[in-house]
N, C-alpha and C positions, 0 to 999 in steps of 0.2 A: 477553635480558632479565635485568636485574640480580637476583641471588638474595640480595643482602645488604641492599639498600636497604629501608627500611620500605615496606610495601605500601600503595598507595592503594586497591587492590581485591584482595580475597583470596576465592577460592572453594575450599572444602574438601569434596570428595566430594559435589558438588551434583547432586541428581536432581530433575527436575520431570516430573510425569506428568499427562497429560490422559487421563481415563478409565484404561484399562489400559496405554496405550502411553507409554513415556518419551520426552519431547521433549528432555530433557538426561539423560545417564546417567553418574553418578559423575564429574563434571567437577571437576578440581582445577587451579586457575590462579591465578597471582600476578602482579599488574601494579604496577610501581613508579611513583611520582609522576613526571610529566613524560614518560611514554611515549606513543607514538602506535601503538596496536595495531589491526591490521586483522583482522576476523573474516570468514573466507571459507568457502565450501562450497556445495554444490548446494541447490536449493530443498528445503525441509523438513529441512535438516540441523540446525536448532536455533539459527540466528544470532539471530533476533529474540527467541526465548525466552531466550537467554543475556543479551541486553541488558536484558530486562525483569526477569530475576532479579537482575542487578546493580543496577538501579534500585529494587528492592524492591517493585515493583508485582506481582510474581508470586512468592510465597513458595515456597521449595523444599519438595519432599516429604521429602527427606532431605538432610543436609549443611547447611552454613552459608555465607552470603555476608556479608562485612564490607567496609564502605567507611570509610576513614579510621579503622579500628580498631573500628567500631561495626556491629552486626548490622543489615543493611539492612531486613529484613522487620519488625523490631520498632520502627523509628523512626516517629514521627508524621509524617503527610504534609508538614506545614510544615517540620519539622526535616530530613526527607529531601530536600526540594526545595532546601534551603540547601547540601546536600552534592553532590547529583547533578542535573544538568540533562540533558534529553533532547530530541533532534530526531527525531520519529517518522517512519515510512516514508510514511504516506499522508495526513497532515494538511497542509492548506494554511493560511495565515493566515486567521483568521475574517473573513468578509465584513462590510462595513459599518463597519470601523474603519480609521483611517489607520495608516501604518507606525509613527509615533511611539506611537500608542495600543497597537498590538500589542506593541511592544517593552516598553512600560511594564507589560504583563501579566506580564512576567518578574519584576517586583518584588512580586508577590502574597505570597510567603512572608514578606515583611518588613512587610506592612501589617497594621494592626489591623482587626478585623472592622468593616466599614462606615467605616473611617477614611480620611482624605484621603491623597492622594499627596503626599509631602513633597519638599523641595528635594533631599535626598540621593538619593531615588528618581529624580528627574528627571535628576540629574547622572549616575547610574550608567547610566540608559537612554541618555543622550546619548553617553556613552563607548562603549557597545556599538554604537550606530549609527555612530559614527566608525570604530571598529575594523573593522566589516564593510563600510564604504564605501557606506552607503545614505543618506548625509546628504541627497542631492538628491531622495530619494524620501519624505522625512519626512512630507509632507502628502498623499501619494497614498493612495487607498483600496487596501487589500490585494488586492482582487479584480481590480484593473486591472494587476497586475504580471506580468511574464514569469516563466517557470519558475525561471530563475536568480536573479532578484530576490526571488521568494518564498522561495527557500532561504536567501538571505542574511538576510532578515528573521527567519526562524525561528531561525537561528543567533544573530542579535543578541538575540532574546528570551531564548534560553538563556543567553547571556553576561550579560544583565542580572540573572540570578539570583545571580550571584557565587558559583556552585558551583565547586569545584575539579576536578570530574569531568564530562566532557561525553560523552554517548552519542549516536551518530548511526546511524540505521537507513536504509541506502541513500541517503546524502546526494546522490549524483549521478544517481539514477534519473531517466530520461526527460528528461535534459538533453543538449544537443548537446556535441560534443567540446570546443570552446573553453570553454564554461561549466563543464563538468566540471573542467577544469584550473583555472579561476578559483576554484571552490569548494575544491578540494584545496589550492591555494596558500594560500588564506585560512586553512584549518585549520592548515597548517604554520606560518603566521605567529603563530598563537595560542600555540604551545608555549612560547616563551621567557617568556611571562607566568605560567607555572607550572601550566597546565592539564594534565590527563591526558585523553587522547582515546582512545575506543574506537569504532570504526566498522565496521558490517557492510557489506561491499562485494561486489558480484557481479563487477566488472571486476578480473581478476587482475593486469593490467598496471598499473592505477592503484594497486592495493594494494602491488605491488612497488615502485613508484616513490616512494611517499610514506610508507609505514609502516615503522617500525623493526622491528616484530615482527608476525608473522602467526600466527593460530590457525586451523588448517584443521579444520573440523568434518565429521563423517560420522555420520549417524544419531544425533545427540545426544552423540557421543563426540569427544574430541580425537584426530584422526588424525595431526596433525603440529603442532609448535610450535617457533618459533625465528625467526631472521632469514629474509628472503625467499628467499635462495639455499639455505637449508636446507629450506624447506617446499615451494617450487615446483620439484619435481623431476618428470621425466616419469613415473616409476614411481608417485609419490604421486597425481598428477593423473589418471593412467589408472585407478588403483584407485578413487579417490573419485568422479570425474566420469564414468567410463566412456568417456573420449575419448583418442584418440591425439594427443599434443601434441609440439611441438618447443620446447625451452627453450634460449635463447641469451642471452648478455649483451647488453644494449642498447648500441648503438655509442656513445652519448653519456654515459649515466649508469653503465654497467657493471652495473646491476641486472638481474635475470632478466626476460626478455621471452618471453611465452608465445604461440605460434602454434598454433591448433587445426588439425589435419590431417584429422580425421575421427572418426567415432564408433567405428569398428571398429579392430581391431588392424591394424598396417601389413602390407602384402603381403610376399611373399618378396623376397629380395635386399636387405632393409633399407631399401627406398625407401618412405616414407610415402605413403599414398593421398592424392591431391591433391583431397580433397573440401572444399568451402568450408563453414564453419559456418552453421547455420540463420539466425543473425542477419543475415548478409550478404544472404540471399535473402528477407528478410522482405517480405511483401506488405502491402497496405493494411489499416489498421484503420478500420472504419466505425463511428462512434459515433452511435447514435440515441437521443435523450432525449425526454421529454415526459410529461405527466400521464396518469393512467389514462383510457382510452377515446379517446386521441388517434390510435390506429391503429398504435402502435409494433410490436406483435407481428406483425400481418399484413404490414406493410410490410417489417419487418426480415427475416422469412422469405422474402418475395419477392425482396428484394435479394440475400440470401445464396444463394438457389437460382440466380439469374441469373448471379452471379459465380463460383459453385462454391466459396463460402466457408462456414466454419462459422457456425452461428447460435447465439448465446449469449443466453439470457434471464436477466439478473441478478435480476430480480424473483422468479423461481422459487427462487433461492437463499435470499432472505429468507423466502419462504413456507415453504420446507423447514425452516428453523430454527424458525419459528413453529409449524409442525405438530408438530415433535419436542417443542417446549416444552409444547404442549397435551397431547401423549401422555404426557409425564412428569409433568404437573401442576406445571410450573415457573411461578412468577409472572412475568407479562410485564413487570414492573418490575425484575426481578433481572438487571441488566446483566451482572454477572460470570458467572453461570451460562449466560446466553444466549450470551455471547461464547465460552465454552468449547464449547458446542454447535456454534457456527459454525466453530470451529477444528478440531473433531474429528469432525464428522459424516461427512465424506468425500464430496465431490461429483464427479460424472463426467457430462459431456454426451456422449451417444452419438447417432450418426446411424443411424436404423432405417428400414425400409420405410414406417413411419408418420410419419417425420420426426424432428426432433430430440427427444430425451427426456432428462430429468434423472433420474439415479440418485443417491440419498443413502443411505449405509450399504449399498450394493449393492442397494437396492430402487428400482424404478421408481416415482417419486412424482409424475410429470407430471400425472396426473389428480387425485390426492389434493390437491395444493397449490392447485387451482383452486376448492376449496370456499369459499363466502362467509365462513364463520367463520374459516378460515385466512387469507383475504385481510385481514379486519379485524384479526386478531392480528398479521399481518405489518406492518401500518401502524404498530403500536405498537412492535414489535420493532426496526423499522428506524430508530427515533429514537435508539437507544442508540449513542453513539460507539464503544465497544469492539466492538460487533457489526459496525458499518460498517467499522472498521479491519480486522477479521479477514477480512471478505468482499471488501473492496476489494483486499487483498493477494492473495487467491486469484484474483480476476478478472484482475488484472494478470498473474499467472502463466499463466492460461489463454490470454490474448490476446497474450502477449509476442511470439510469432513471426509475428503478422499473419495475413492471410487470414481475417479474422473480421468478422462483423457483430454488434455487441454492443449490446443495448438495455437501457435502464434509466432512471434519473432523475438520475444524476451521472456518466455515462460520459465525456462531453466536458469536464466541469469538474474531475473528481477522478480517475477511474480512468485515463483516457487523455487528459490535457489537450493532448497533442501529436498526437492522432489526425489522419490526413491528411484525413478527411472527417467533418465534424460536422453533424448535422441535429437540429433541435428541432421535433418535430411538435406541433401544437395543433389544437383545434377548439372550437366554441362549447360551453358547459356542457350545453345541451340535446342537442346532437349526441353528446357523449361519454356522457351518461347513457343515451340511447337505444341506442347501440351495446352498452353493457355490459348493459342490460336484455335486449336480443335475444339476446346471447350466453348469458346465464344461462338464459333461457327455453328456448333450443334444447337446453341440457343437462338440462332437466327441473326446474330449480330454480323454486320458487314465490317470487317477489320482487315487492315493490311498487315502482313507478317512483318515487314520491315519496320513499320511504325510501332508495332507491338514489341518488337525486339528492342527498339530504341527506348520505348517507355519502360521496359523491364530494366534496362541498364540505368536509367535515371532513378527508378524506384530503388534499385540496389544501392546507388550512391547515397540517396537520402537516408536509407535505413542504416547504412554503415557510419555515416558522418554526423547523424543527429547527436546532440550533446546528452540527451536523456534516453537511457535504455537503447543504445545502438544495437544493431544486429551483430551478434558475435557468438562464437561457440563457447558454451560453458566448459570450464576446465575438466569437469568430470562427465561430460556428455559423450555418448557413442555416436560417431559420425557415420552415416550411411549414405553412400552414393547410389541414387536410384536410377541412374542412367542405364537404359537397356534392361531394366528389371520390371517384372509385372508388379502390380499393386499387391497381389497375394504373396509374392515372395518377400516384399518389404514388410508386410504385416506380420509374416511368420518370424522374421528377424526380430521385430520389436516384441512380439509375444514371447520369444525365447528369453529376452532380457527380463521381461516381467516374471516369467516362471522362476528365474534365478532369484527373485525377491519374493517368492511365494510365502515366505515366513511372515510377511507383514500384510498380505492380502486378507 
């Protein structure tokens, strides 16, 4: 990385803290214009936090971040958006809009309030569409696109901002190998146009193949910085990732190529243990979505038990955030504080003799989050995009290795859009309200059926109409009406779908 060129991005002693724990710790980094920098490191190392600090959406606790010579955190949002564009980790293009309309959203920093879209804006959007090669998708609705097509559209939207710095958080996540290469090739093609690219990447070999400079993070600090061959050494990767790796030059590119040999140190005689990485052995991801009272929890538990998989109730996570907010007296419309709670609360799903339990901040909250007042608060908390972004990222980490049955409202559409088995459960409104009523009465709660029915309708409305991750049926999901069926019958239907994908279990 050049030390003499004017910096497009400069971080000087930047620290970012969530509660007491530093997510970034005294980071100093200089990125010259036209660089393609890859940010790598294990989960929780601070990659996303670093990007958010550069974007100016997460002001540092200490130190300063400047972009194009200006302090990022002090810029007005409109001004900042003209300098820095971001492609986030978990967001898909908004449903209900065509590709052209989504890309035009990138022109927002240049539009007057309630002002019309001008000819220049349309020209810049058309140029972004051309550069990302999504011309043929111009009139398609965003929700009908494949994963790779969605990612191209998000990059096009960012290009339409005419910013000189582009930040990308896991741009190749959940894409197949060929599409990953297409996306990285596209990014490389953008460099001659004067862009500065900073991408958080999990795939070390993609990072080595495409990035000029790598930043290896470990617990919020820079563990290594430099060219790929300087950063991707067996010693550094063993120390930071806790894995034994073999690093050799790629036979075609000469760039470092990392092969994971195992989690432990190599055995005697210098021969690495021939243990395959977990990703190679990943088992099914079963995504079960549906509205409240459709039977998700009972069915998901039964499927997980039959398959020997982990059961993950993502609704508990939103409820845990809501419960903590109520305990602290945090307003339920304060998205920033709620998102910080989501990021820092600390979630752990444990299997116990009583079944799956959720621990938050080391406390078993499984029973506490079932309280009606917590459920109502969770329906409001879950409408905030920053909260959903934080929890979706955690949910993806939890289920990344497979062997999981995950239930919620956006598992098959947002969390794991490429899950091998997707099921959407539904039932008549009367059936759903009756189930919820009986469940709460069995727990000793005094509830009115009519009030519960009204609350259910309001929750459905919020889930359907929220702008981020609305409740909807994935295009490739199997819809199962659970009305009048026993839980065992529905479990068997889902298991039959899983058996049909037994080749990947």
